[in-house]
Each structure stands twice: as structure tokens, then as C-alpha cells.
N, C-alpha and C positions, 0 to 999 in steps of 0.2 A: 504493500500500500504506500508507505513512505510519504514523500512530499506530494505525490500525485493527488492525495486526498484534499489538499488545499487549493489545487489549481481551479476547480470549478467555482470557487468563491471569488476569484479575481478575473477569470476569463471573460466575464461580461464586458470588461473594458475594451475587448477587441471589437465590440459591436458599436462603439461610439462613433467611429467615422461614417459607417453606413447609416446611422440614425440621422445624421445631418445631411448627407448627400442624397439619400433617398427622397427627402422632402422636395428637392428641387429637380432631380434628374431622372426620377422614375415616374411612371404613371401612378397616380394616387392609389388606384386599386392594387397594383403590384406592390407598391411600397407598404400598404397596410397589411397585406398578407405576409410579406417577407419579414417586416419588423415584428409583427405579433408572434409569429411562430418562432422567430429567433429569440425573442424575450422569454416566451413560455418554456422553450427547451432549456435555455440557460438557467432559468429560475428553478426548474425541476431538478437539474443536475446539482446546483448549489445547495438546494434544500436537502437532497439525498445525502450529500457529503456532510452537512451539518448533523444529520441524523446518525451517520456512522461515527462521527466524532463524539456525539452524545453518548453512544453506547459505551465507548471507552471511558468517558468521563463519569457516567453513572455507575459503572462497575467499581470505581474507586471510592464512592461515597460510603461511609460506614452505615450499616444497617439496611443496605439496599436489598430488595427482594430477588435480585437476579441470582442465577446459579453461580457457585464459587468459581467455576471455570471462566466466567466472563472477566474476572479480575486477574487471570493468569498473567504472569510476566510476559509471555509471548504475545498476548493480546495487546498489552500496553506498549511493547516494543514496536508494534506495527505502525504506530503513529509517532512521528517526531514531536518532541516536547509534549508528550501525552498529558502530563499533569496540568499544564496551562491550557492547551488546546481543548482537551476533553472537558474540563470544568467550564471553560468559556463558552463552549458549544451549547451547554444546557440552557442558560438564559437567552442565548441568541436564537435557538430554535423555538423556544417558547414565545419570544417576541415576534418571530415570523408568523407562527400559528395564530397568535392573538390578533396581529395586524391584519392578516388575510381574512380571518373570521369576521372581524369588525367591518372590513370593507364589503365583504359578501353580504353580511346582515344588513348593512346600511342600504346597499343596492336593492335587496329584497324588500326591505321596509318601505323605501320610497316608491318602488314599483307598485306595491300593494296600496299605498296611499293614493297614488295617481290613478290606479285602476278604480278605486272607490269613488274618486272625484268624477269619473266619467261613467259611473255605473248606469245612470239613466240614459246614456247615449250608446249603450252597447249595441253592436251589430252595424255601426256606421264606421266608414273608413276615416271620417273626419269628425272630431268632437270639438265644437266651438263653445267655449265656456264664457259666460257673461262676467268678465273680469276686466277692469280698466288697466290692470298691470299687464304690460306687453310681454308675452312669451309664446314660444312655439317649440315643441319637441316631439320626438317619435317615441311612442309608448308601445313596446313589443307586446305581443299576445299570441295565443294559440291559433287564432284565425287571421294571422297576418298583421295584427296590431292596428293601432290608430294614430292618426296625426292629431295631436292636441294643440289647439291654438286659442288664444284669448281674443275677445272683441277689441281689446286695447291694441293688440298687435295688428289686427286686420285694418283698423281705422287709420293706421299710419302708412299703409301701402296702397299703391294703385292696383287695378285689376291684374295687369300683367305681372306685377311684383308678387301678388298673392299666388298666381299660378306657379311662379318660380319657387315660392316658399313651400307650397304643397308638393311640388315635384321633388324638391330637396329632401323633405321629410319622408316621402314615400321611398326614395332611394335608400335612406337609412334603414327603413323597415325591410325592403327587399333584400338588401345586402346583409342584414342581421348585424349591423355595425355595433350594436350594444355588446355583442359577444367579444368582438375584437377589443373594445374599450375596457371591458371588465377583465378580460384575460391579461392584457398588458398592465393594467392597474395592479392586479394581484401579483404579477411577476415582479413589478417594481417594489412592491411591499416585501416580497420574499428576498430580494437582493437590491439594495439601494443603488448599486452601480447600473441598474437597468432603468433608472428614472429618465434618462434622455430618450429612450425608446418609447416610454409612456407619453412623453410630451410630443414626440414625433407622430405617433399614431393618432393622438387627439387632433393633430392638424391634418394628416393625410386622409383620415376618415371623413372629415368635413370637406376636403378638397374632392374626394371621390363623389360625395353627394352633390357638390357644386357642379361637377362636370356632367353628372347624370341629369341634373336639372337644366343645365345649359343645352344639352342635347335634346331634351324633351320640349323645351320652350322655343328653341331655335334662336335664342338671343343671349349671348354671354354678358352683354352690357346690362340687360334687365336683371339677371341674377346678381350681378355685382352691385347694382343699385339697391336691390332688395336686401342683400347681406349688409351693406353699409348702413342703410336706414334702420334695420332691426337692431344692429349693434349699438346704435346711439341711444336707443330707448329700452332695450330688452335687459332683463335680469337673468336670463338664461334658464336652463333646466334645473330641477332641484338637486341633481346629483351628476357628477362628472361622467358616470358610466351610461347615462341616458343621452343620446346624441340630440343636440338642439341647434337651432338655426344660427344663433349668434355666437357659437363656440369658436375656440381657437384664436390664433392671431388674425383678426379680421382684416387689417391692412394688407397682409400678405395674401390672403384669400382674394381680396378685391383686385390686387395687382395681377394675380395669376389669371383671374377671369377676364381682365382687360387685355391680356396677351393672347397668343395663339393657343389652341387646344393642345394638351400633351399627347405625345405619340407613344403607344405601347410598344415595348421592345421585346423581341423574341430572344435576343442574345446580347450580352454586354461583354465587350472585349476586356480581357484581363490587363491589357496594356493601357487602360485608362484609369483615372482616379477612382471613378465609380466601380469599375471592375475589380481593382485592387482592394477597395473597401469591402466589396461583396465577398471576395474570396477570403479576406482576412476574417470576416464575421463567420463564414462557413467553416474555416479552420478552427476558430474558437469554439463553435458549437460541437464540432467533431471531437476535438481534444477533450472538451468538457465531458461529453458523453462517454468517451473511452476511459477517461480518468475515474469518473464516478462508477462506471461498471466494473473496472478493474479493482477499485477499492472495495466495492460491495462484495465481489466474488472472493477477494483475498481475505477479507474479514470473516466471511461465512466459513471458509475452510479452516481458518485459525480457530474460530469459536468451536467449530465442529470437532476439531482435534483436541481442543482443551477440555471439552465436555466429555469426550470419550476416554480421556486419559485417567 
């Protein structure tokens, strides 16, 4: 196992370059998929390694309920600096679990509250709430979800801008963007080094919906105006994992909409900055997965031998 058990904890740093470059040089749909899966895989590997370190640390605590073989010297020798790393992993893993559970519970609670707010409008694809506070967001559901918008938001938009708003939120629902947002949020809570990917996905998911809305309405300028107007008055959605119309860095979204439409790429050359960043992130994920798998298998056989002895 050796030092390899620590690698997945720091390998998320290899994804930082692609987090920034993907926002500008990849199609938003591609960037959202790439960054989300990169973050989730790196988070799973780092959490697994924390769990392995915790096994070693817990076995050293007096009065622990684990078998005596778990505190065997061979087990402790499998981890460098086992006394420090093992004990530090216990509160670290607990903090990860508490943070992820809190984020998941908050997302679930807000969705339930939002669902109750539109209970009388169930079955409709658009729920217009009589509220002077301007907001609009996509509320996922079993039957495709709903676009929730207030009368205060609609009052500040022209008919064309309203069509852009509805197209944007429907794109969030069709693409199940809340899953990407929640997944990368949990990954960032599991490993703070993944926070840049969380920020990037929050932007690329909105850009993805912007481009879908522009394609449906046939006017990039109208979507840009709608985004800009809503951002001036909107308070946003009740939680970050629910995609909403005025989310993300609005000036950058507007600037992108006023420019040419992004082109989806089938292949990115490794001899470019983007290609090098993508391959660096891919190498980080691969090494992280191999390191965590190697550590898990090694510790399993050591524990198995210690218990049989």
C-alpha cells in the first residue's frame, strides 16, 4: 500500500487546468459531462482511501470492537506514518460523511418544499406562482418536472424573453442538470480540492441550457437579454443544486450568447493546451483509481492474513 494510499487525496489537483479550460473551449454539454464524472470519480477514490486509513487508525484506539488482528504490526506497517495518518483519517472521514449528508438532506428538503408550493398546479409543465419576488427555476419530478416561475419575474420580461426563459428551464429538466449539480457538489464536499470543478459545472450547466434555449428560440440576443434582465432582479433558486435562470457568472453567460455558437468537438489534439489538460485530468483519474484499488486489495490481504494467523 505504502505512499500510494495518499495519492488519491491530492490527485484532484490534476483536474484544475481542465476545470478552467473546459468552460471556454469545450461545448457546454461536453464540459458538464466531463467535469462531473471527473469530480465524482476522484471524490470516490479519495473517500475510499480515507476509509482505508481509518481502518488502520481505528485499530489503534484502545477498547475498539475490531478483531485483534486489525491492530497487527503488519497492518500498521502498510501505511507510512500510520499513527498520525490513521488517527487523522477518522475525523476527516466523519467530516466528509456529515458534509455530504447535510448537502443531500438540504437538497431533498428544498425539493420537497418546492414541490408542496406547486402542489395545486401538479400535472402542468409550467407553474406560475403569484409572487412579486422574481425567480424562475427547474423543479425535477417523476413526470419530467416543472418550470416554476413567479409573476414578478414574468412582469419584467417581454414575450420573446419569456419564451427564452421557458426554453432554458425546460433544457435543464430535459438534461437532468440537477443531477450533475448535486453530484459535483457532493464531490467537492468529499474533497475540497474539487471545488473548482463544482464552480465550473455550475457555469457550464447554465451555458448548456442557454445554448438549448438559443437554438429553440432562434435568437441568441433574446436569450442574452432575458438572462441579463433576470439577473438584475432575481434572487435565484432556493438551493444551488436546483438549476435556475439567473445562476452562475451572468456577464460571462451574456458575453458567450452574444458571440458565435460553440462547436462540439469529436476529438481534441493532445498537442494543444486543452488536450494536454484533458489528458492530465485523465491520468489523474486513472492513477487515483489504480492507487485506491491497489491499497484496498493490499489491505484486504494483510487483514486476511493477520486474522488467520
